[in-house]
MARTI-515686 format. One record per atom (N, C-alpha, C, O): residue in one letter; z, y, x. Coordinates in steps of 0.2 Angstrom, whole numbers, padded with zeros to 4 digits, always signed. Last residue first. Layout:
! MARTI-515686
aZYX ...
***
This chain:
! MARTI-515686
x-0227+0159+0112 x-0232+0160+0106 x-0231+0155+0101 x-0235+0154+0096 x-0214+0167+0120 x-0217+0161+0117 x-0221+0163+0112 x-0221+0168+0109 x-0218+0181+0130 x-0214+0178+0126 x-0218+0172+0123 x-0225+0171+0124 x-0228+0189+0138 x-0226+0183+0140 x-0221+0179+0136 x-0219+0174+0139 x-0223+0205+0132 x-0228+0201+0135 x-0225+0194+0138 x-0219+0194+0141 x-0211+0204+0118 x-0213+0206+0125 x-0219+0202+0127 x-0220+0196+0125 x-0210+0198+0105 x-0208+0204+0107 x-0210+0207+0113 x-0211+0214+0113 x-0211+0186+0099 x-0217+0188+0101 x-0216+0197+0102 x-0220+0202+0101 x-0200+0178+0094 x-0201+0185+0093 x-0207+0189+0094 x-0209+0194+0091 x-0200+0163+0084 x-0202+0166+0091 x-0204+0174+0090 x-0208+0175+0085 x-0187+0157+0075 x-0192+0161+0075 x-0194+0164+0082 x-0190+0167+0085 x-0181+0143+0066 x-0182+0146+0073 x-0187+0151+0073 x-0193+0149+0070 x-0172+0143+0050 x-0178+0141+0055 x-0177+0145+0061 x-0173+0150+0061 x-0170+0141+0033 x-0167+0141+0040 x-0172+0139+0045 x-0175+0133+0044 x-0174+0138+0021 x-0174+0145+0023 x-0171+0146+0030 x-0169+0151+0032 x-0172+0125+0018 x-0178+0128+0018 x-0179+0134+0020 x-0185+0136+0021 x-0157+0124+0019 x-0162+0121+0024 x-0169+0124+0024 x-0172+0125+0029 x-0145+0135+0016 x-0151+0133+0013 x-0156+0131+0018 x-0159+0135+0022 x-0127+0132+0017 x-0134+0133+0021 x-0140+0131+0017 x-0140+0125+0015 x-0117+0139+0006 x-0120+0133+0008 x-0126+0135+0011 x-0130+0140+0009 x-0110+0149-0001 x-0109+0149+0006 x-0113+0143+0009 x-0111+0142+0015 x-0114+0152-0014 x-0108+0148-0012 x-0107+0146-0005 x-0102+0142-0003 x-0126+0158-0014 x-0119+0162-0016 x-0114+0158-0015 x-0108+0161-0014 x-0133+0152+0002 x-0133+0153-0005 x-0126+0157-0007 x-0122+0159-0003 x-0139+0157+0018 x-0134+0154+0015 x-0134+0156+0007 x-0134+0162+0006 x-0149+0154+0032 x-0149+0157+0026 x-0143+0154+0021 x-0143+0148+0021 x-0152+0158+0049 x-0148+0154+0044 x-0147+0158+0038 x-0144+0163+0038 x-0163+0159+0061 x-0162+0162+0055 x-0158+0156+0051 x-0160+0150+0050 x-0163+0163+0078 x-0162+0157+0074 x-0159+0161+0067 x-0155+0165+0067 x-0176+0169+0089 x-0171+0170+0083 x-0170+0165+0080 x-0175+0161+0078 x-0181+0169+0106 x-0180+0166+0099 x-0175+0169+0095 x-0170+0173+0097 x-0182+0172+0119 x-0186+0176+0114 x-0186+0172+0108 x-0191+0171+0104 x-0179+0166+0132 x-0174+0173+0129 x-0177+0175+0122 x-0174+0180+0119 x-0177+0151+0141 x-0180+0154+0134 x-0174+0161+0132 x-0168+0161+0131 x-0173+0145+0151 x-0177+0150+0152 x-0180+0153+0146 x-0184+0158+0147 x-0163+0135+0146 x-0161+0140+0150 x-0166+0146+0151 x-0164+0152+0152 x-0164+0131+0128 x-0167+0130+0135 x-0165+0136+0140 x-0164+0142+0137 x-0151+0126+0118 x-0156+0132+0120 x-0158+0131+0127 x-0153+0131+0131 x-0152+0109+0112 x-0150+0114+0117 x-0155+0120+0117 x-0161+0119+0117 x-0157+0099+0105 x-0151+0101+0102 x-0147+0107+0107 x-0141+0108+0107 x-0169+0095+0108 x-0164+0092+0110 x-0157+0094+0109 x-0152+0092+0112 x-0174+0112+0104 x-0176+0106+0108 x-0170+0102+0110 x-0165+0105+0114 x-0166+0117+0089 x-0167+0118+0096 x-0169+0112+0099 x-0167+0107+0097 x-0165+0114+0076 x-0167+0120+0077 x-0169+0121+0084 x-0173+0126+0086 x-0160+0101+0075 x-0166+0103+0071 x-0169+0109+0072 x-0175+0110+0069 x-0150+0101+0082 x-0155+0096+0084 x-0161+0097+0080 x-0167+0096+0082 x-0140+0109+0076 x-0144+0111+0083 x-0150+0106+0084 x-0155+0108+0087 x-0138+0111+0060 x-0139+0105+0065 x-0143+0108+0071 x-0149+0108+0070 x-0126+0121+0053 x-0132+0120+0054 x-0132+0114+0060 x-0127+0113+0063 x-0113+0126+0050 x-0115+0121+0046 x-0123+0119+0047 x-0126+0116+0043 x-0106+0134+0060 x-0110+0137+0053 x-0113+0132+0049 x-0116+0134+0044 x-0103+0126+0069 x-0098+0129+0065 x-0100+0133+0060 x-0096+0134+0055 x-0117+0123+0074 x-0112+0117+0071 x-0106+0121+0067 x-0105+0118+0061 x-0120+0135+0080 x-0124+0132+0074 x-0120+0127+0070 x-0120+0127+0064 x-0110+0135+0090 x-0110+0140+0085 x-0115+0138+0079 x-0112+0138+0073 x-0114+0125+0097 x-0108+0124+0095 x-0107+0129+0089 x-0105+0128+0083 x-0127+0130+0102 x-0127+0124+0098 x-0120+0123+0094 x-0120+0121+0088 x-0123+0142+0110 x-0126+0142+0103 x-0126+0136+0099 x-0125+0136+0093 x-0117+0140+0122 x-0113+0140+0117 x-0116+0140+0109 x-0113+0139+0104 x-0128+0143+0131 x-0125+0137+0131 x-0120+0135+0126 x-0119+0129+0125 x-0131+0157+0128 x-0135+0151+0125 x-0132+0144+0126 x-0135+0140+0122 x-0120+0168+0120 x-0122+0164+0127 x-0126+0158+0125 x-0123+0154+0121 x-0126+0179+0107 x-0121+0174+0110 x-0124+0171+0116 x-0130+0171+0117 x-0126+0189+0095 x-0129+0188+0101 x-0124+0185+0105 x-0118+0187+0106 x-0129+0190+0078 x-0125+0187+0082 x-0129+0186+0089 x-0134+0183+0089 x-0131+0200+0062 x-0134+0198+0069 x-0129+0196+0074 x-0124+0199+0075 x-0131+0197+0045 x-0127+0197+0051 x-0131+0196+0058 x-0134+0190+0058 x-0131+0204+0031 x-0136+0202+0036 x-0134+0203+0043 x-0134+0208+0045 x-0122+0200+0016 x-0123+0204+0023 x-0128+0200+0026 x-0130+0194+0025 x-0118+0195+0004 x-0123+0199+0004 x-0125+0202+0011 x-0129+0207+0011 x-0099+0195+0003 x-0106+0191+0001 x-0111+0197+0003 x-0110+0203+0003 x-0087+0199+0016 x-0090+0200+0009 x-0097+0197+0009 x-0101+0197+0014 x-0081+0186+0026 x-0085+0191+0025 x-0088+0193+0018 x-0090+0189+0015 x-0075+0173+0028 x-0072+0178+0024 x-0076+0184+0024 x-0073+0189+0020 x-0085+0167+0035 x-0084+0164+0029 x-0080+0170+0025 x-0080+0170+0019 x-0083+0174+0048 x-0089+0175+0044 x-0089+0172+0037 x-0093+0175+0033 x-0071+0168+0053 x-0071+0175+0051 x-0077+0177+0046 x-0077+0182+0042 x-0076+0155+0055 x-0071+0156+0050 x-0071+0163+0048 x-0070+0164+0042 x-0085+0158+0065 x-0088+0155+0059 x-0082+0156+0054 x-0084+0159+0048 x-0076+0162+0076 x-0081+0167+0073 x-0084+0165+0066 x-0086+0169+0061 x-0069+0150+0077 x-0065+0156+0075 x-0070+0162+0072 x-0069+0165+0066 x-0079+0141+0082 x-0076+0140+0076 x-0072+0146+0073 x-0072+0147+0067 x-0083+0149+0094 x-0088+0148+0089 x-0084+0147+0082 x-0085+0151+0077 x-0077+0152+0106 x-0073+0153+0101 x-0078+0153+0094 x-0077+0157+0089 x-0085+0154+0117 x-0082+0148+0117 x-0077+0147+0111 x-0073+0142+0110 x-0088+0168+0118 x-0093+0163+0115 x-0090+0156+0115 x-0094+0151+0113 x-0074+0177+0111 x-0078+0174+0117 x-0083+0169+0114 x-0082+0167+0108 x-0074+0190+0098 x-0074+0182+0100 x-0077+0181+0106 x-0083+0184+0107 x-0074+0204+0097 x-0067+0200+0096 x-0068+0192+0099 x-0063+0189+0101 x-0084+0213+0095 x-0084+0208+0101 x-0077+0205+0101 x-0076+0202+0107 x-0095+0220+0085 x-0088+0217+0085 x-0089+0212+0091 x-0093+0207+0091 x-0102+0236+0086 x-0102+0228+0088 x-0096+0226+0088 x-0091+0229+0091 x-0106+0247+0073 x-0102+0244+0077 x-0103+0237+0079 x-0105+0233+0075 x-0122+0256+0070 x-0117+0250+0068 x-0112+0249+0074 x-0114+0251+0080 x-0133+0264+0070 x-0126+0267+0069 x-0121+0262+0067 x-0116+0264+0063 x-0145+0260+0074 x-0143+0258+0068 x-0136+0261+0065 x-0133+0260+0060 x-0144+0264+0088 x-0149+0267+0084 x-0148+0266+0076 x-0149+0270+0072 x-0133+0257+0092 x-0133+0264+0092 x-0139+0267+0087 x-0138+0272+0084 x-0138+0243+0090 x-0132+0246+0086 x-0131+0253+0087 x-0128+0256+0082 x-0149+0243+0099 x-0150+0242+0092 x-0144+0245+0088 x-0144+0248+0083 x-0143+0244+0111 x-0146+0249+0110 x-0149+0249+0102 x-0151+0254+0099 x-0133+0233+0111 x-0130+0240+0111 x-0136+0244+0108 x-0134+0248+0104 x-0137+0220+0113 x-0138+0223+0105 x-0136+0230+0106 x-0136+0233+0100 x-0136+0218+0127 x-0142+0216+0123 x-0143+0219+0116 x-0149+0220+0114 x-0123+0221+0130 x-0127+0224+0131 x-0135+0224+0128 x-0139+0228+0127 x-0117+0210+0123 x-0115+0216+0121 x-0120+0221+0123 x-0123+0225+0119 x-0122+0199+0132 x-0122+0198+0124 x-0121+0206+0121 x-0126+0209+0117 x-0119+0203+0146 x-0126+0203+0143 x-0125+0203+0136 x-0129+0206+0132 x-0108+0204+0154 x-0108+0209+0149 x-0114+0208+0144 x-0115+0212+0140 x-0100+0191+0164 x-0106+0194+0160 x-0105+0198+0154 x-0100+0197+0150 x-0089+0186+0172 x-0096+0186+0174 x-0101+0189+0170 x-0107+0190+0173 x-0078+0190+0164 x-0079+0192+0171 x-0086+0192+0174 x-0088+0196+0177 x-0085+0196+0148 x-0082+0190+0153 x-0082+0193+0160 x-0086+0198+0161 x-0086+0202+0131 x-0087+0203+0139 x-0083+0198+0143 x-0077+0196+0140 x-0089+0192+0117 x-0084+0196+0121 x-0086+0196+0129 x-0088+0191+0132 x-0104+0191+0110 x-0098+0187+0113 x-0096+0192+0117 x-0099+0197+0121 x-0107+0202+0095 x-0108+0200+0102 x-0102+0196+0105 x-0096+0197+0103 x-0111+0205+0079 x-0107+0202+0083 x-0110+0201+0090 x-0116+0200+0090 x-0115+0218+0067 x-0117+0214+0073 x-0111+0212+0076 x-0106+0216+0077 x-0122+0219+0050 x-0116+0219+0054 x-0119+0215+0060 x-0123+0211+0060 x-0135+0222+0046 x-0129+0227+0044 x-0123+0226+0047 x-0118+0230+0046 x-0151+0219+0051 x-0144+0218+0051 x-0140+0223+0049 x-0141+0229+0050 x-0165+0218+0039 x-0161+0222+0044 x-0154+0221+0044 x-0150+0222+0040 x-0174+0211+0031 x-0168+0207+0034 x-0165+0212+0040 x-0163+0210+0046 x-0186+0212+0019 x-0183+0216+0023 x-0175+0212+0026 x-0171+0211+0021 x-0197+0199+0016 x-0191+0202+0014 x-0188+0205+0020 x-0187+0202+0026 x-0209+0193+0019 x-0210+0199+0016 x-0203+0201+0013 x-0202+0205+0008 x-0205+0183+0028 x-0207+0181+0021 x-0207+0187+0016 x-0205+0186+0010 x-0194+0194+0036 x-0196+0187+0036 x-0198+0185+0028 x-0195+0187+0023 x-0192+0208+0046 x-0194+0205+0040 x-0195+0198+0041 x-0198+0197+0046 x-0184+0222+0055 x-0184+0214+0054 x-0185+0211+0047 x-0181+0212+0043 x-0184+0234+0059 x-0189+0233+0054 x-0189+0225+0053 x-0194+0223+0050 x-0173+0234+0067 x-0173+0240+0062 x-0178+0238+0056 x-0177+0240+0051 x-0177+0224+0077 x-0171+0223+0071 x-0171+0228+0065 x-0170+0227+0060 x-0187+0232+0084 x-0187+0225+0081 x-0183+0223+0075 x-0185+0222+0070 x-0180+0243+0089 x-0185+0243+0084 x-0186+0237+0080 x-0187+0237+0074 x-0171+0237+0097 x-0169+0243+0094 x-0174+0243+0087 x-0172+0244+0082 x-0177+0228+0106 x-0173+0225+0099 x-0172+0232+0094 x-0171+0231+0088 x-0182+0236+0116 x-0187+0233+0111 x-0183+0231+0104 x-0185+0232+0099 x-0169+0235+0124 x-0173+0242+0121 x-0177+0240+0115 x-0177+0243+0110 x-0168+0222+0127 x-0163+0226+0123 x-0166+0232+0120 x-0165+0233+0114 x-0180+0221+0135 x-0179+0217+0128 x-0173+0220+0124 x-0174+0221+0118 x-0177+0230+0145 x-0183+0231+0141 x-0182+0227+0134 x-0184+0231+0129 x-0167+0223+0150 x-0165+0230+0148 x-0171+0231+0143 x-0170+0234+0138 x-0173+0211+0154 x-0168+0210+0149 x-0166+0218+0146 x-0165+0219+0140 x-0181+0216+0165 x-0184+0213+0159 x-0179+0213+0153 x-0181+0214+0147 x-0170+0219+0174 x-0174+0225+0171 x-0178+0223+0164 x-0179+0226+0160 x-0156+0210+0168 x-0161+0211+0173 x-0166+0217+0170 x-0164+0219+0164 x-0139+0216+0164 x-0146+0213+0162 x-0151+0215+0168 x-0151+0220+0171 x-0123+0213+0171 x-0128+0216+0167 x-0135+0212+0165 x-0135+0206+0165 x-0116+0207+0182 x-0114+0205+0175 x-0119+0209+0169 x-0118+0208+0163 x-0124+0200+0196 x-0121+0204+0192 x-0120+0202+0186 x-0122+0197+0183 x-0141+0194+0202 x-0133+0194+0202 x-0130+0200+0198 x-0134+0204+0196 x-0152+0194+0195 x-0152+0189+0201 x-0144+0189+0202 x-0141+0184+0203 x-0149+0196+0178 x-0151+0198+0184 x-0151+0192+0189 x-0149+0187+0187 x-0156+0187+0162 x-0151+0188+0168 x-0154+0192+0175 x-0159+0191+0177 x-0162+0193+0147 x-0163+0191+0154 x-0157+0192+0159 x-0154+0198+0159 x-0151+0194+0132 x-0157+0196+0136 x-0156+0193+0143 x-0151+0190+0145 x-0142+0182+0123 x-0143+0188+0127 x-0149+0189+0131 x-0153+0184+0132 x-0150+0174+0108 x-0147+0173+0115 x-0147+0180+0118 x-0151+0184+0116 x-0146+0177+0091 x-0150+0177+0098 x-0146+0176+0104 x-0140+0176+0104 x-0146+0173+0074 x-0143+0172+0081 x-0148+0173+0086 x-0154+0170+0086 x-0142+0179+0059 x-0147+0179+0064 x-0145+0178+0071 x-0141+0182+0073 x-0139+0175+0043 x-0136+0176+0049 x-0142+0175+0055 x-0146+0170+0054 x-0137+0181+0027 x-0142+0178+0031 x-0138+0180+0039 x-0135+0185+0040 x-0129+0177+0011 x-0129+0181+0017 x-0135+0177+0022 x-0137+0171+0020 x-0120+0171+0001 x-0127+0176-0001 x-0129+0180+0005 x-0131+0185+0004 x-0106+0169+0011 x-0109+0169+0004 x-0115+0174+0004 x-0115+0179+0007 x-0106+0162+0028 x-0104+0168+0023 x-0109+0167+0016 x-0115+0165+0016 x-0105+0144+0027 x-0106+0150+0030 x-0104+0156+0025 x-0101+0156+0020 x-0099+0127+0027 x-0100+0134+0024 x-0100+0139+0029 x-0097+0139+0034 x-0097+0116+0034 x-0104+0117+0032 x-0105+0125+0028 x-0110+0127+0027 x-0085+0115+0038 x-0089+0116+0043 x-0097+0117+0041 x-0101+0119+0045 x-0079+0111+0025 x-0078+0118+0028 x-0083+0120+0033 x-0085+0125+0033 x-0083+0098+0024 x-0086+0103+0019 x-0085+0109+0022 x-0089+0113+0021 x-0076+0092+0034 x-0083+0092+0034 x-0086+0097+0029 x-0091+0101+0031 x-0063+0094+0029 x-0065+0097+0035 x-0072+0098+0036 x-0075+0103+0037 x-0064+0086+0018 x-0062+0093+0017 x-0064+0097+0023 x-0068+0102+0023 x-0066+0074+0023 x-0071+0077+0019 x-0070+0084+0018 x-0075+0088+0019 x-0055+0072+0030 x-0060+0072+0034 x-0066+0075+0030 x-0070+0079+0032 x-0045+0071+0020 x-0045+0077+0025 x-0051+0077+0029 x-0053+0083+0030 x-0049+0060+0013 x-0049+0067+0009 x-0049+0072+0015 x-0053+0077+0014 x-0047+0050+0023 x-0053+0051+0020 x-0054+0059+0017 x-0059+0062+0019 x-0032+0051+0024 x-0037+0053+0030 x-0044+0055+0027 x-0047+0060+0029 x-0028+0048+0012 x-0027+0054+0013 x-0031+0057+0020 x-0033+0063+0021 x-0033+0034+0012 x-0035+0039+0007 x-0034+0046+0009 x-0039+0050+0007 x-0026+0029+0022 x-0033+0029+0022 x-0036+0034+0017 x-0041+0038+0019 x-0013+0030+0017 x-0015+0033+0023 x-0022+0034+0024 x-0025+0039+0025 x-0014+0022+0006 x-0013+0029+0005 x-0014+0033+0011 x-0017+0038+0010 x-0016+0009+0012 x-0022+0012+0007 x-0020+0019+0006 x-0025+0023+0005 x-0005+0008+0019 x-0011+0008+0023 x-0016+0011+0019 x-0021+0014+0022 x+0004+0006+0010 x+0006+0012+0014 x-0002+0013+0018 x-0004+0019+0018 x+0000-0006+0004 x+0000+0000+0000 x+0001+0007+0004 x-0002+0012+0002 
***
């Protein structure tokens, strides 16, 4: 009898956790980008990365998918670390142009905490997140998406800087698979085609 009760409690707990991990912000869109190009050394951006960050200023102001305007109204960037300020520096030009604050409370190793914060966000937001590429698969999982379906072998390649991952959520905060995709930016010469 105790074994049955324990098994039932364990199953209910597991299902509850699984359901929570699939929730995102209600009636919202999340756009995930990797920080712009690395320099040979230092915490900032390479010259090409600075160009990409400047290009994002216009790219996200007019960001449209399937004829629907998706200009971000909330911005998150991974917290600055001793090794890198790149996530914040990547979205800073757009944030200034759009007069938006960049939320840097979460380090890129705190994807689950960011996801929980997003689930508590008011509905209807368009959220831009700039993250470190090695931690993006975990962020996708925390937001209920499968990295294997959005990234090659479930990982963001080291040499790729020009993708946007678009996650769409319904009014209950459930991921909408048909509206979730990886987008090639075509932002700068040499970007993926």
